[in-house]
N, C-alpha and C positions, 0 to 999 in steps of 0.2 A: 758936227767932223771929226774923225779921229785925229790925233798928233802922234807921231811915232816919231821916237828923239832917239839917237844913240849919242853917246859921247864915250869918252876914250881918258883914259888916267895913268899913267905908264905902261904899262901891260897889262890892265884890265880895262875892261869893255863893257858899256852896261845900256839897255837896248829897254826904252819902256815905252807904252802904248799910253795915252794922256796921265801921265804918272805915274801908271803901274807898271814893275815889273813885267815884260814879256815873257809866256812861256813859250821854251824852244818847241816844244810837240815834239817831243823824242819818240812819243806814240806812233807818229804817224809814218816818222823813217830818223833813224840816227844817224845824221852824214855825222855828226860835230859833239859829242858827248861834252869835250872840256866847255864849248861855248861857241856864244856868235862872233865873225869877224864883219868885216867889207873889204872894198877897195880891191879885190881881186875874184877870182871866179874858184875857189878851193872849197872846202868841204864846210868853215864856217860859216862862210857865206852862203851856201846851199841851206845852211841849216837858220839862217837869218832870213832869209828866204819863202820859205816856207812859216816859217813862225810868222812871219810878217801877214803873209796871204792867206793860212790858217784863221788868226784874228780876223782878217778885212773882209774873209769872203764869207765868213757863217761855215764854211763847206767845207768839209776834207777832200773830198773829191777835187773840187775846183781849185786847192790849194795845188795839190800834187797833179795837178795837168800841167796847171802854169809856171811853180816855182824855179824851175831850171832858165825858162825864159825870160824870166823877170830878173832870177840874179845876175845873169850878162848882160838885160838891159836897164836896170838900176842900181842892183849891190855893188856888182863888182865898178862901176863908176861914183859910187859914196867916196867923200873927202874923209882922209885919215883921221882927224882930228873929232869930228864930230858931223852929223848930219841931221836934218829933221824932212820927216814924209807927211803927207796929211791923204786924210783918204781920199781928195779928191783930185789930188795928184799919181795917186796909188791904179785908180779909176782909169786915168787917162791914159796909163801906162797898159792894162788890160785891155781896153778898145782898141790900143793900138794895136797890141798883140794879134785880139782876136781878128783886126782886119786886114793882117801876114797871113792869116793862117784862119781864112772863113768857119772850120768844122768845129773850131771852138768855141763856146759859148763866154759873155762875156759878162761878169757880173757887175752892177752897181749896187752897193751900199746902203 
């Protein structure tokens, strides 16, 4: 099971997956070249949602399909100082989103 963790120190944020820096996946969509953010619905949170789902799903199309909904369901609600998400939690959210929109595929890692 993967573990995603976001930490804030002053104005700087860092996001890791299993202790390694999370790739922002600017190659898929460049919402925020200045970095990740969370706790609201802007461009930094969109980049974080996309990066987490691209890493979690191993599928760029899946990540691009879900990341805006995932941003609003999860990333916009994360606590300001820091957070941890597991792959099981992400799977549960993806399946919940799929249940609301049956035409979407649900990916289990």
